[in-house]
TORGU-921498 format. One record per atom (N, C-alpha, C): residue number from 0; x, y, z. Coordinates in nm, 3 decimals. Each point is the difference from the previous one (the first is absolute). Example, Ala and Ser with C-alpha at 12.3 -4.5 7.8 and 13.67 -1.06 7.14 Angstrom:
2
(0 (1.319 -0.569 0.780))
(0 (-0.089 0.119 0.000))
(0 (0.090 0.120 0.000))
(1 (-0.035 0.105 -0.072))
(1 (0.082 0.119 0.006))
(1 (-0.077 0.109 0.073))
REM end
This chain:
196
(0 (0.119 -0.119 0.038))
(0 (-0.144 0.153 -0.030))
(0 (0.106 0.105 0.001))
(1 (-0.024 0.061 -0.097))
(1 (0.072 0.125 -0.020))
(1 (-0.066 0.138 0.062))
(2 (0.073 0.063 0.074))
(2 (-0.032 0.135 0.062))
(2 (-0.004 0.077 -0.127))
(3 (-0.121 0.072 0.032))
(3 (-0.080 0.121 -0.088))
(3 (0.063 0.131 0.053))
(4 (0.120 0.074 -0.025))
(4 (0.040 0.079 0.001))
(4 (-0.047 0.117 -0.154))
(5 (-0.046 0.108 0.062))
(5 (0.067 0.103 -0.074))
(5 (0.096 0.098 -0.057))
(6 (0.033 0.064 -0.082))
(6 (0.099 0.112 0.024))
(6 (0.034 0.072 0.089))
(7 (-0.112 0.054 0.012))
(7 (-0.043 0.076 0.120))
(7 (0.062 -0.040 0.167))
(8 (0.037 -0.138 0.016))
(8 (0.010 -0.092 0.103))
(8 (0.141 -0.032 0.041))
(9 (0.049 0.009 -0.164))
(9 (0.157 -0.061 -0.005))
(9 (0.084 0.139 -0.027))
(10 (-0.075 0.152 -0.017))
(10 (0.032 0.096 0.018))
(10 (0.033 0.051 0.138))
(11 (-0.134 -0.008 0.036))
(11 (-0.023 0.008 0.167))
(11 (0.122 -0.074 0.069))
(12 (0.010 -0.161 -0.021))
(12 (0.088 -0.060 0.072))
(12 (0.137 0.053 0.003))
(13 (0.046 0.046 -0.146))
(13 (0.150 0.071 -0.020))
(13 (0.014 0.096 0.060))
(14 (-0.103 0.075 0.008))
(14 (0.058 0.139 0.056))
(14 (-0.022 -0.037 0.184))
(15 (-0.077 -0.045 0.037))
(15 (0.016 -0.083 0.155))
(15 (0.133 -0.012 0.016))
(16 (0.030 -0.087 -0.097))
(16 (0.151 -0.027 0.037))
(16 (0.105 0.068 -0.003))
(17 (-0.003 0.078 -0.088))
(17 (0.109 0.131 -0.084))
(17 (0.000 0.062 0.192))
(18 (-0.140 0.066 0.020))
(18 (-0.006 0.069 0.142))
(18 (0.034 -0.001 0.094))
(19 (-0.029 -0.177 0.021))
(19 (0.061 -0.074 0.116))
(19 (0.156 -0.019 -0.031))
(20 (0.057 -0.024 -0.084))
(20 (0.169 -0.034 -0.023))
(20 (0.034 0.124 0.008))
(21 (-0.023 0.109 -0.018))
(21 (0.046 0.119 0.011))
(21 (0.021 0.053 0.135))
(22 (-0.115 -0.002 0.072))
(22 (0.042 0.013 0.097))
(22 (0.029 -0.086 0.142))
(23 (0.056 -0.103 -0.044))
(23 (0.049 -0.107 0.097))
(23 (0.170 0.023 -0.068))
(24 (0.037 0.043 -0.099))
(24 (0.116 0.049 -0.047))
(24 (0.013 0.118 0.079))
(25 (-0.066 0.083 0.022))
(25 (0.024 0.137 0.113))
(25 (-0.021 0.007 0.122))
(26 (-0.053 -0.125 0.042))
(26 (0.012 -0.088 0.134))
(26 (0.168 -0.030 -0.017))
(27 (0.040 -0.056 -0.057))
(27 (0.113 -0.066 -0.004))
(27 (0.120 0.102 0.003))
(28 (-0.029 0.054 -0.089))
(28 (0.132 0.157 0.015))
(28 (-0.014 0.049 0.124))
(29 (-0.091 -0.008 0.080))
(29 (-0.022 0.088 0.123))
(29 (0.096 -0.071 0.068))
(30 (-0.013 -0.107 0.024))
(30 (0.040 -0.107 0.059))
(30 (0.153 0.014 0.025))
(31 (0.036 0.050 -0.148))
(31 (0.141 -0.020 -0.041))
(31 (0.083 0.133 0.032))
(32 (-0.129 0.089 0.056))
(32 (0.088 0.155 -0.012))
(32 (-0.002 0.046 -0.144))
(33 (-0.024 -0.018 -0.081))
(33 (-0.015 0.078 -0.110))
(33 (-0.108 0.090 -0.044))
(34 (-0.151 -0.017 0.075))
(34 (-0.085 0.088 0.002))
(34 (-0.079 0.033 0.149))
(35 (-0.001 0.105 0.035))
(35 (-0.022 0.079 0.137))
(35 (-0.153 0.030 0.004))
(36 (-0.122 -0.070 -0.024))
(36 (-0.126 0.081 -0.022))
(36 (-0.065 0.074 0.070))
(37 (-0.070 0.123 0.000))
(37 (-0.065 0.114 0.089))
(37 (-0.079 -0.067 0.014))
(38 (-0.063 -0.035 0.161))
(38 (-0.127 -0.077 0.082))
(38 (-0.071 0.051 -0.021))
(39 (-0.035 0.192 -0.029))
(39 (-0.123 0.018 0.011))
(39 (-0.047 -0.002 -0.175))
(40 (0.127 -0.012 -0.104))
(40 (-0.050 -0.008 -0.149))
(40 (-0.084 -0.185 0.019))
(41 (0.075 -0.047 0.053))
(41 (-0.070 -0.170 0.006))
(41 (-0.097 -0.035 0.088))
(42 (-0.079 0.089 0.074))
(42 (-0.099 0.018 0.125))
(42 (-0.124 0.055 -0.146))
(43 (0.058 0.115 -0.036))
(43 (-0.110 0.059 -0.051))
(43 (-0.062 -0.108 -0.133))
(44 (0.119 -0.054 -0.071))
(44 (-0.040 -0.129 -0.126))
(44 (-0.083 -0.058 0.088))
(45 (0.056 -0.121 0.093))
(45 (-0.078 -0.072 0.063))
(45 (-0.169 0.064 -0.005))
(46 (-0.030 0.112 0.066))
(46 (-0.163 0.037 0.010))
(46 (-0.022 0.002 -0.168))
(47 (0.093 0.068 -0.031))
(47 (-0.048 0.069 -0.170))
(47 (-0.036 -0.170 -0.074))
(48 (0.102 -0.097 -0.011))
(48 (-0.034 -0.113 -0.064))
(48 (-0.101 -0.100 0.097))
(49 (-0.042 0.009 0.081))
(49 (-0.119 -0.089 0.074))
(49 (-0.103 0.050 -0.043))
(50 (-0.016 0.155 0.014))
(50 (-0.205 0.055 -0.072))
(50 (0.019 -0.019 -0.127))
(51 (0.116 -0.007 -0.114))
(51 (0.014 -0.013 -0.091))
(51 (-0.053 -0.156 -0.056))
(52 (0.066 -0.060 0.113))
(52 (-0.043 -0.174 -0.086))
(52 (-0.139 -0.020 0.035))
(53 (-0.034 0.053 0.106))
(53 (-0.147 -0.027 0.059))
(53 (-0.082 0.095 -0.108))
(54 (-0.002 0.089 -0.034))
(54 (-0.066 0.093 -0.056))
(54 (-0.011 -0.066 -0.192))
(55 (0.112 -0.087 -0.008))
(55 (0.016 -0.074 -0.177))
(55 (-0.115 -0.149 0.068))
(56 (0.005 -0.003 0.116))
(56 (-0.025 -0.176 -0.027))
(56 (-0.187 0.076 0.000))
(57 (-0.024 0.118 0.056))
(57 (-0.150 0.054 0.030))
(57 (-0.031 0.048 -0.122))
(58 (0.067 -0.005 -0.106))
(58 (-0.020 0.036 -0.146))
(58 (0.023 -0.103 -0.120))
(59 (0.005 -0.097 0.082))
(59 (0.030 -0.147 -0.150))
(59 (0.137 0.045 -0.060))
(60 (0.084 0.008 0.078))
(60 (0.151 0.035 -0.069))
(60 (-0.001 -0.130 -0.082))
(61 (0.026 -0.107 0.074))
(61 (0.004 -0.120 -0.023))
(61 (0.148 -0.037 0.010))
(62 (0.058 -0.067 -0.065))
(62 (0.191 -0.044 0.021))
(62 (0.051 0.121 0.012))
(63 (-0.006 0.108 -0.103))
(63 (0.070 0.142 0.069))
(63 (0.013 0.062 0.084))
(64 (-0.086 -0.092 0.119))
(64 (0.001 0.068 0.112))
(64 (0.129 -0.057 0.099))
(65 (0.039 -0.129 -0.090))
(65 (0.093 -0.104 0.081))
(65 (0.144 0.137 0.049))
(66 (0.029 0.054 -0.090))
(66 (0.166 0.074 0.016))
(66 (-0.046 0.084 0.114))
(67 (-0.101 0.074 0.009))
(67 (-0.034 0.131 0.084))
(67 (-0.029 -0.109 0.142))
(68 (-0.031 -0.106 0.011))
(68 (-0.018 -0.118 0.154))
(68 (0.126 0.015 0.022))
(69 (0.099 -0.088 -0.103))
(69 (0.157 -0.025 0.045))
(69 (0.058 0.139 0.042))
(70 (-0.045 0.116 -0.057))
(70 (0.109 0.104 0.061))
(70 (-0.061 0.030 0.103))
(71 (-0.151 -0.010 0.045))
(71 (-0.019 0.026 0.191))
(71 (0.053 -0.099 0.063))
(72 (-0.003 -0.090 -0.008))
(72 (0.045 -0.111 0.077))
(72 (0.171 -0.003 0.036))
(73 (0.070 0.025 -0.135))
(73 (0.164 0.041 -0.002))
(73 (0.043 0.136 0.052))
(74 (-0.070 0.103 -0.040))
(74 (0.047 0.141 0.072))
(74 (-0.072 -0.028 0.170))
(75 (-0.065 -0.073 -0.004))
(75 (-0.054 0.000 0.176))
(75 (0.138 -0.081 0.075))
(76 (0.047 -0.111 -0.081))
(76 (0.149 -0.009 0.073))
(76 (0.127 0.049 -0.012))
(77 (-0.014 0.079 -0.125))
(77 (0.104 0.076 0.011))
(77 (-0.025 0.099 0.116))
(78 (-0.096 0.084 0.005))
(78 (0.004 0.059 0.099))
(78 (0.035 -0.035 0.131))
(79 (-0.022 -0.127 0.045))
(79 (0.010 -0.056 0.107))
(79 (0.182 0.020 0.002))
(80 (0.066 -0.083 -0.126))
(80 (0.114 0.036 0.043))
(80 (0.087 0.143 -0.019))
(81 (-0.066 0.059 -0.031))
(81 (0.014 0.174 -0.012))
(81 (0.016 0.020 0.170))
(82 (-0.018 -0.064 0.087))
(82 (-0.007 0.039 0.149))
(82 (0.174 -0.018 0.033))
(83 (0.040 -0.108 -0.061))
(83 (0.154 0.011 0.046))
(83 (0.072 0.022 -0.108))
(84 (-0.040 -0.010 -0.109))
(84 (0.102 -0.019 -0.092))
(84 (-0.017 0.187 -0.081))
(85 (-0.119 0.018 -0.009))
(85 (-0.025 0.128 -0.053))
(85 (0.019 0.152 0.052))
(86 (-0.025 0.103 -0.117))
(86 (0.029 0.154 0.050))
(86 (-0.138 0.072 0.060))
(87 (0.008 -0.001 0.145))
(87 (-0.047 0.040 0.089))
(87 (-0.090 0.122 0.012))
(88 (0.114 0.104 -0.085))
(88 (-0.048 0.117 -0.025))
(88 (-0.102 0.064 -0.039))
(89 (-0.087 0.082 0.043))
(89 (-0.091 0.040 -0.020))
(89 (-0.031 0.144 0.003))
(90 (-0.061 0.077 -0.088))
(90 (-0.095 0.108 0.045))
(90 (-0.125 -0.007 -0.004))
(91 (-0.053 0.144 0.012))
(91 (-0.159 0.016 0.012))
(91 (-0.069 -0.057 -0.088))
(92 (0.060 0.048 -0.121))
(92 (-0.001 -0.068 -0.132))
(92 (-0.043 -0.159 -0.034))
(93 (0.066 -0.046 0.094))
(93 (-0.003 -0.184 0.008))
(93 (-0.088 -0.003 0.069))
(94 (-0.015 0.056 0.107))
(94 (-0.117 -0.049 0.055))
(94 (-0.120 0.085 -0.009))
(95 (-0.076 0.089 -0.094))
(95 (-0.093 0.014 -0.091))
(95 (-0.029 -0.116 -0.081))
(96 (0.095 -0.017 -0.087))
(96 (-0.018 -0.112 -0.129))
(96 (-0.090 -0.128 0.068))
(97 (0.095 -0.037 0.144))
(97 (-0.056 -0.123 0.031))
(97 (-0.155 0.011 0.078))
(98 (-0.028 0.130 0.050))
(98 (-0.118 0.038 0.048))
(98 (-0.104 0.011 -0.130))
(99 (0.001 0.050 -0.074))
(99 (-0.035 0.015 -0.126))
(99 (-0.012 -0.180 -0.063))
(100 (0.062 -0.044 0.014))
(100 (-0.025 -0.157 -0.063))
(100 (-0.107 -0.054 0.051))
(101 (0.045 -0.014 0.120))
(101 (-0.148 -0.026 0.082))
(101 (-0.133 0.049 -0.010))
(102 (0.007 0.143 0.004))
(102 (-0.156 0.101 -0.057))
(102 (0.000 -0.042 -0.108))
(103 (0.037 -0.079 -0.122))
(103 (-0.057 0.006 -0.099))
(103 (-0.100 -0.169 -0.007))
(104 (-0.039 -0.055 0.119))
(104 (-0.075 -0.051 -0.012))
(104 (-0.185 0.061 -0.004))
(105 (0.028 0.131 0.088))
(105 (-0.147 0.061 0.038))
(105 (-0.075 0.003 -0.123))
(106 (0.079 0.085 -0.172))
(106 (-0.116 -0.005 -0.047))
(106 (-0.086 -0.126 -0.040))
(107 (0.107 -0.150 0.024))
(107 (-0.076 -0.156 -0.062))
(107 (-0.147 0.041 0.100))
(108 (0.038 -0.017 0.101))
(108 (-0.095 -0.026 0.141))
(108 (-0.136 0.126 -0.016))
(109 (0.027 0.122 -0.031))
(109 (-0.114 0.105 -0.001))
(109 (-0.031 -0.015 -0.152))
(110 (0.051 -0.070 -0.129))
(110 (-0.084 0.015 -0.074))
(110 (-0.035 -0.118 -0.102))
(111 (0.051 -0.098 0.126))
(111 (0.014 -0.132 -0.038))
(111 (0.025 -0.067 -0.132))
(112 (0.129 0.097 -0.071))
(112 (0.038 -0.059 -0.098))
(112 (0.144 0.006 -0.011))
(113 (0.090 -0.068 -0.033))
(113 (0.143 -0.039 0.024))
(113 (0.049 0.137 -0.154))
(114 (-0.053 0.061 -0.055))
(114 (0.074 0.045 -0.105))
(114 (0.074 0.160 0.060))
(115 (-0.094 0.071 0.081))
(115 (0.079 0.125 0.037))
(115 (0.118 -0.041 0.135))
(116 (0.026 -0.099 0.082))
(116 (0.096 -0.064 0.092))
(116 (0.089 -0.004 -0.134))
(117 (0.005 -0.062 -0.109))
(117 (0.087 -0.043 -0.106))
(117 (0.091 0.068 -0.060))
(118 (-0.085 0.138 -0.021))
(118 (0.052 0.130 -0.044))
(118 (0.083 0.053 0.148))
(119 (-0.034 -0.010 0.101))
(119 (0.030 0.070 0.097))
(119 (0.166 -0.049 -0.018))
(120 (-0.011 -0.161 0.061))
(120 (0.134 -0.071 0.030))
(120 (0.095 0.049 -0.130))
(121 (-0.088 0.005 -0.163))
(121 (0.112 -0.020 -0.102))
(121 (0.063 0.150 0.047))
(122 (-0.049 0.074 0.064))
(122 (0.047 0.150 -0.009))
(122 (0.088 -0.010 0.117))
(123 (-0.048 -0.074 0.147))
(123 (0.123 -0.027 0.072))
(123 (0.106 -0.082 -0.044))
(124 (0.011 -0.118 -0.095))
(124 (0.100 -0.087 -0.024))
(124 (0.140 0.116 -0.047))
(125 (-0.059 0.070 -0.049))
(125 (0.088 0.095 -0.065))
(125 (0.059 0.150 0.101))
(126 (-0.063 0.039 0.105))
(126 (0.010 0.055 0.130))
(126 (0.075 -0.116 0.082))
(127 (-0.014 -0.119 0.024))
(127 (0.090 -0.090 0.079))
(127 (0.140 -0.019 -0.076))
(128 (0.046 0.020 -0.133))
(128 (0.109 -0.002 -0.023))
(128 (0.058 0.108 0.023))
(129 (-0.001 0.062 0.049))
(129 (0.086 0.153 -0.007))
(129 (0.091 -0.032 0.095))
(130 (-0.032 -0.053 0.125))
(130 (0.142 -0.026 0.116))
(130 (0.100 -0.104 -0.072))
(131 (-0.019 -0.127 -0.072))
(131 (0.064 -0.025 -0.086))
(131 (0.069 0.077 -0.094))
(132 (-0.092 0.105 -0.052))
(132 (0.065 0.086 -0.113))
(132 (0.125 0.085 0.066))
(133 (-0.047 0.065 0.118))
(133 (0.072 0.055 0.073))
(133 (0.115 -0.039 0.031))
(134 (0.005 -0.111 0.087))
(134 (0.106 -0.062 0.028))
(134 (0.096 -0.072 -0.119))
(135 (-0.057 -0.034 -0.074))
(135 (0.123 -0.002 -0.186))
(135 (0.033 0.097 -0.068))
(136 (-0.027 0.132 0.080))
(136 (0.067 0.124 -0.037))
(136 (0.131 -0.018 0.025))
(137 (-0.025 0.011 0.140))
(137 (0.189 -0.020 0.045))
(137 (0.056 -0.155 -0.004))
(138 (-0.081 -0.071 0.044))
(138 (0.055 -0.155 -0.047))
(138 (-0.046 -0.111 -0.091))
(139 (0.011 0.065 -0.100))
(139 (-0.067 -0.105 -0.141))
(139 (0.055 -0.159 0.001))
(140 (0.124 -0.012 0.067))
(140 (0.045 -0.110 -0.034))
(140 (-0.059 -0.109 0.130))
(141 (-0.098 0.074 0.073))
(141 (-0.039 -0.099 0.103))
(141 (-0.158 -0.073 -0.041))
(142 (-0.032 0.010 -0.124))
(142 (-0.093 -0.091 -0.069))
(142 (0.046 -0.069 -0.114))
(143 (-0.038 -0.133 -0.004))
(143 (0.009 -0.074 -0.089))
(143 (-0.145 0.012 -0.129))
(144 (0.056 0.023 -0.116))
(144 (-0.070 0.063 -0.094))
(144 (-0.102 -0.104 -0.046))
(145 (0.058 -0.106 -0.035))
(145 (-0.051 -0.098 -0.075))
(145 (-0.133 -0.058 0.068))
(146 (-0.010 -0.035 0.135))
(146 (-0.164 -0.013 0.032))
(146 (-0.105 0.086 -0.020))
(147 (0.060 0.155 -0.004))
(147 (-0.073 0.108 -0.068))
(147 (-0.016 -0.044 -0.109))
(148 (0.037 0.011 -0.115))
(148 (0.017 -0.054 -0.115))
(148 (-0.140 -0.106 -0.004))
(149 (0.094 -0.124 0.051))
(149 (-0.111 -0.073 -0.054))
(149 (-0.162 -0.046 0.074))
(150 (-0.005 0.132 0.084))
(150 (-0.142 0.033 0.024))
(150 (-0.087 0.040 -0.029))
(151 (0.064 0.132 -0.116))
(151 (-0.048 0.081 -0.052))
(151 (-0.067 -0.142 -0.160))
(152 (0.095 -0.036 -0.053))
(152 (-0.020 -0.128 -0.057))
(152 (-0.146 -0.051 0.072))
(153 (-0.005 -0.067 0.026))
(153 (-0.087 -0.104 0.109))
(153 (-0.134 0.077 0.017))
(154 (0.027 0.131 0.025))
(154 (-0.079 0.089 -0.024))
(154 (-0.110 0.035 -0.088))
(155 (0.070 0.018 -0.119))
(155 (-0.075 -0.012 -0.145))
(155 (-0.049 -0.127 -0.054))
(156 (0.054 -0.085 0.060))
(156 (-0.046 -0.099 -0.068))
(156 (-0.141 -0.092 0.077))
(157 (0.017 0.083 0.139))
(157 (-0.123 -0.032 0.042))
(157 (-0.139 0.037 -0.031))
(158 (0.040 0.143 -0.073))
(158 (-0.115 0.021 -0.062))
(158 (-0.047 -0.049 -0.122))
(159 (0.062 -0.074 -0.057))
(159 (-0.068 -0.106 -0.149))
(159 (-0.050 -0.091 0.129))
(160 (0.036 -0.064 0.118))
(160 (-0.079 -0.123 0.049))
(160 (-0.153 0.043 0.092))
(161 (-0.055 0.127 -0.015))
(161 (-0.109 0.040 0.076))
(161 (-0.114 -0.066 -0.090))
(162 (-0.069 -0.057 0.058))
(162 (-0.143 -0.027 -0.053))
(162 (-0.083 0.137 -0.040))
(163 (0.004 0.079 0.088))
(163 (-0.049 0.175 0.010))
(163 (0.074 0.091 -0.025))
(164 (-0.013 0.053 -0.123))
(164 (0.109 0.154 0.021))
(164 (-0.064 0.124 0.057))
(165 (0.016 0.019 0.093))
(165 (-0.068 0.132 0.103))
(165 (0.101 0.054 0.035))
(166 (-0.049 0.088 0.054))
(166 (0.082 0.132 0.115))
(166 (0.062 -0.106 0.107))
(167 (-0.099 -0.061 0.050))
(167 (0.001 -0.056 0.092))
(167 (0.096 -0.145 -0.032))
(168 (-0.022 -0.072 -0.105))
(168 (0.141 -0.098 -0.002))
(168 (0.114 0.059 -0.064))
(169 (-0.033 0.082 -0.051))
(169 (0.189 0.019 -0.113))
(169 (0.028 0.137 0.098))
(170 (-0.049 0.115 0.026))
(170 (0.080 0.133 0.032))
(170 (0.116 -0.034 0.066))
(171 (-0.023 -0.046 0.137))
(171 (0.100 -0.039 0.055))
(171 (0.122 -0.053 -0.033))
(172 (0.013 -0.134 -0.070))
(172 (0.110 -0.029 -0.062))
(172 (0.039 0.041 -0.086))
(173 (-0.063 0.073 -0.080))
(173 (0.052 0.121 -0.116))
(173 (0.114 0.081 0.089))
(174 (-0.092 0.076 0.091))
(174 (0.108 0.075 0.100))
(174 (0.131 -0.026 0.048))
(175 (-0.009 -0.149 0.040))
(175 (0.118 -0.073 0.028))
(175 (0.086 -0.004 -0.102))
(176 (-0.108 -0.047 -0.139))
(176 (0.109 -0.032 -0.050))
(176 (0.124 0.149 -0.044))
(177 (-0.056 0.080 -0.053))
(177 (-0.018 0.154 0.014))
(177 (0.146 0.023 0.061))
(178 (-0.057 0.013 0.182))
(178 (0.102 0.055 0.101))
(178 (0.132 -0.120 -0.016))
(179 (-0.015 -0.106 -0.009))
(179 (0.153 -0.105 0.022))
(179 (0.048 0.054 -0.120))
(180 (-0.016 -0.007 -0.108))
(180 (0.089 0.039 -0.110))
(180 (0.044 0.110 0.012))
(181 (-0.078 0.136 0.017))
(181 (0.037 0.132 0.060))
(181 (0.127 -0.010 0.085))
(182 (-0.003 -0.051 0.102))
(182 (0.066 -0.027 0.126))
(182 (0.145 -0.063 -0.052))
(183 (-0.011 -0.091 -0.103))
(183 (0.170 -0.069 -0.059))
(183 (0.049 0.071 -0.050))
(184 (-0.099 0.078 -0.097))
(184 (0.107 0.111 -0.107))
(184 (0.037 0.141 0.126))
(185 (-0.042 0.025 0.076))
(185 (0.007 0.057 0.088))
(185 (0.161 0.008 0.061))
(186 (-0.018 -0.087 0.097))
(186 (0.139 -0.071 0.042))
(186 (0.084 -0.042 -0.050))
(187 (0.002 -0.007 -0.173))
(187 (0.081 -0.052 -0.072))
(187 (0.068 0.113 -0.007))
(188 (-0.086 0.123 -0.009))
(188 (0.053 0.152 -0.063))
(188 (0.114 0.026 0.123))
(189 (-0.075 -0.010 0.089))
(189 (0.076 0.083 0.155))
(189 (0.109 -0.085 0.016))
(190 (0.054 -0.173 -0.044))
(190 (0.118 -0.073 0.045))
(190 (0.073 0.090 -0.095))
(191 (0.001 0.030 -0.141))
(191 (0.060 0.081 -0.076))
(191 (0.041 0.090 0.002))
(192 (-0.101 0.106 0.057))
(192 (0.042 0.105 0.106))
(192 (0.108 0.031 0.065))
(193 (-0.046 -0.084 0.103))
(193 (0.110 -0.010 0.102))
(193 (0.138 -0.074 0.002))
(194 (0.021 -0.054 -0.115))
(194 (0.113 -0.071 0.020))
(194 (0.128 0.118 -0.012))
(195 (0.072 -0.071 0.056))
(195 (0.137 0.110 0.019))
(195 (0.103 0.028 -0.094))
REM end
């Protein structure tokens, strides 16, 4: 008996595996001392990815939701690892980003629709990236870029695995894909500028 898989299931599985591998590689780089995650960034990403995953499930994303689900789980693990191995310096902006990420659930509760929460978490995702961008301005060599690059690819792949392409299912992975790609190019530029 042969399993009946659609191309969406296969692309969804591939994007989930790729997203998982990239974060596992990032975790390995932390333990090797090659990356130093910013704890507030990873706390924000854990909250946002959890909301994004729940929203995707609620709007019939299907196999396309797997990548965000694995990211939510692994971001939570990286947050815990950051307690010991991460950069714990924080500013009022960092605390505000975390608070805003938690408040993103309110529109879903008030309007009984995940769409506004997804729009808000997509905006907050960019704001939540600021601590890592800020850290990488002066220390661009503290981040391994391959996981960010591969996550960007995984997010764009996940869009092709969605059962339903809606703002609720697709905006958040699209924003992650763009943000991660921008971070890679920004950090490569900073590395080039800071070469003695």
